[in-house]
Structure formats: structure tokens, C-alpha cells
N, C-alpha and C positions, 0 to 999 in steps of 0.2 A: 296844131290847127284844130279849131273847133273845141270840143269838150274834153279831149284827151288829157290835157294838162291838169285841169282841175280834178278830173276823176282819178288819175294816178296819184296826185298829191293827196287827195282825200284817203285813198286806199293805204298809202304809206305814212299817213298822219304827218304830212309835211305842210308847212305854211304855203299859201298861195303867193308865189313870188313874181307873178306876171299878170298884167291885165288882159292877156290874150286867152285865158283859160275858158271863159264863157263867151267867146268872141268868134264870129264866123266870117271867114273870107268866102266870097261868092264863087271863087274858082281857085284851083291850084296855081293858075297863072298869076292871079293877084297876090297870092301868098308868096310866091317866089319873087315877084316884083317888090313886095314889102321887105323880104329878107335880103334883098340886094342893098338896101340902105335903111336898116331898122332904126338906127339912132335918129335919123332925120324924121322918119315917120312918127317916132315916139315924142318928138317935139311938138307935133300937131295935136290939137284938141279936136276930137271927133265932133262934127256938127250934125244936127238932126237933118235927115233927108226926107223920110216919110215913114208912116206907120200903116201896116196892113192888118186888117182884122179878118180872120178866117171864119169859116162856117162854124167851127167849134167854139168861136168866141174868143179864141186866143189872139192876143195882140203881138205883133212882131215889128220891132223897130229897125230901121236901117239908117246908117250914118255915112257921112263922107269923112274919110281920113286922107287928107291931101287929095290925090287923084284916084284913090281907091274907094269903092263902095263896100261897106262891111255891114254885118248883121249883128245886132245886139239882142238876139232872140230870147235870151233868158231874163230880159229886163223889160217888163211891161211899161215901166216908168223910165223915160230917157234920163231924167235927173239922177236916178239911182245908178244908172249905167255910168254916167260921167263921174259921179262920186267914187265909184269903184275904180274907174280908170285912173283918176288922180291919186287915189290911196295906194294902189298897187304899183304904179309906174316907178316910184323911187326904189322899190324893192328889187328891181332887176339887177342881177349880177352879170355884167357884160363879160366877165372873165370865166364864167361857168354856165354856159348856155347848153340846153338840150333842145333840139329842133325835131318835131314830129310832123309827118304829113302822110297822107294816104292817097291812093289813086284807085278809083272804082273801075277803070277800064285800062286797056293795054296802051297806055300813053308813054311809050319809051322815051320820047323826046323830052317830055316834062321831067321824067325821072333823071335823065342825063343832066338837065339844068339844075335840078335839086342836088344831085350828087356833086356837082362842080362848085356849089356854094362853100365858102371858106369857114365851115363850122366843123370842129373836131368830132362832136357828138351829135349825130343826127340819124334818123331812121325814116324811111318811106315804106309804109306797108303797101304791097302791090299784089295783084292777082295773077301775076305772070313771073316766069323765071327770069332772073337777071344776075349777072356776075358783078354788078356795081356794088361797092362796099356799103352804101347806105340802104340798099334794098333788103326788105324782109318779105319773102314770098309766102303768102298764105293760100294754099290751094283751095279750090272750090270744095273738094271732098272733105277737107278739114272743117270748113264752115258748115257743110251738110251734117257731118257727124256731131258737131257741137250744137247745132240747132236742135237736133233730135234729143240730145242730152238735156238741153234747156227747155224741152217741151215746146219748141217753136216749130211750127209746121213749114215755115218759110226758110229759104236759104238767105241769110242776112247779107246785104251788100257789105263791102269791106269796112266802110266807115262805121256802120252799126255793129258789125262783128267786133271790131277793135274796142269800141266803147262798152258794149255789153259784156265782153270778156273781163273787163276791169271791174264793172259793177258786180258781176257774179264771182269775182276773185278766182277765175278759171282761165289763167293766162297761158298762152302757148309759147311764151318767151320768158326769160329771166329778167324781171324789171330792174333788179339791182345792177346787174352787169350792163344793162342798156343805159340806165340813167347815169351811172357812175363812170363807165368806161366807154360807152358807145358800142359795146359788143352786142351781137345779136345771136344769142344762144337759145335754140329751141328747147322747150321742156317736154315736148311730145314728139312722136314720129310724124313728121310733116310730109312724108311720102316722097321726099326728094333727096334724102341723105340717109345716113345710118339711123337705126332706131335708137331713140334716147330713152333712158330710164332714170332721168334726173327727177327727184320728187318735186312737185309743185310746192313752193314755200308758203302758199296760202291755203293748202289743202286742210 
């Protein structure tokens, strides 16, 4: 969901195997709706909906993908976005998918919907405790500590934290176990389990 796919692929020097890497769903509800029938949605060609220009001058394109509105915010030129979509779409390996999502609030119902999806390897980063297999809880205190280490005065919301931790190669989980096996092994003391002393593979 959003930038995570491209960021983690870039970090691990993997090819971009999905057009969804720089692609934004406007809500977790839309993402789960997409995941309920991804092959059908991938047969659709995104159609231009609107472009917003912000005070900074940045252009932000939105598209219709079937009955879902999506964001192509990394592409100022909608033509470039469509070319990327068509180029990467055939690369999808439907037999080896990894699905990532995050929730910024305590939306346990959405997490339950995500957890019930028929994907073997999936993770939902959440700001609350959960026993569901797909959940990876990142406490506020961990985000505070990392923000200080990164010289950031603000506590990053979960989406930002997940993405920035990849950019800074300062992950709180083992990316290899997560991507290869769907395992969610903390690399640091997350404050809700035993203390971990596993070295960060990117340190």
C-alpha cells in the first residue's frame, strides 16, 4: 500500500514487480476492496479523474480504477503513470505475493478484514496490540525514540514511520523473514515482548 513496495525493493536491490509501488489507495477500505478481486482490477486501465495543484506547486493526479479512486502522486504526467502501469503489470507473480498495509488509528475491524484475506504472506503495521497473525504492532514509544534518533522533533504517524525506517535502513523488523516467509520478527525491543538482540542486517 502506497510507497512501501518500491522502497523495500530499492533497499534490497530487487526489481519492481508490481505497478502498485508508487500508487496510493485513498483508504484502507478501498485497498481491501481491491485485494478481494485483484486480478479483475488489474485488467482495468486506470482512467484520468482529476489533477490537483497544491500551494507548493506540486501536481497530484487521481485516477479511476474500476469503482475505486486511486492516487498517482509520484507522477506529475499521467501518461508516464499509465506507461509504468502497463510496463510493470505483466511482472506480477500471482503465486508469490506479499501484501503490506498500515493503519494509523485503532481500526480493529479493518485489521480483521485484512487478516481474513487469502494471502499467505501479508503484514499490517498497526499502532495497537493485536493477536491476529498479520498484525505487526509498533508502539508510539518506539516511534518517539526513532524520531529522536533521526533528529525529527515530531512523532511520525505510522505510514511515515514505516516508510522512513526503510529509507534510513533502520528497520524494526527482519525484512527477509517478512518478505520470504511472512514472519514478523522484531529486531529491537518493541516493549511488548522479550528484549531482542538480533543485529540489524543493514547497520
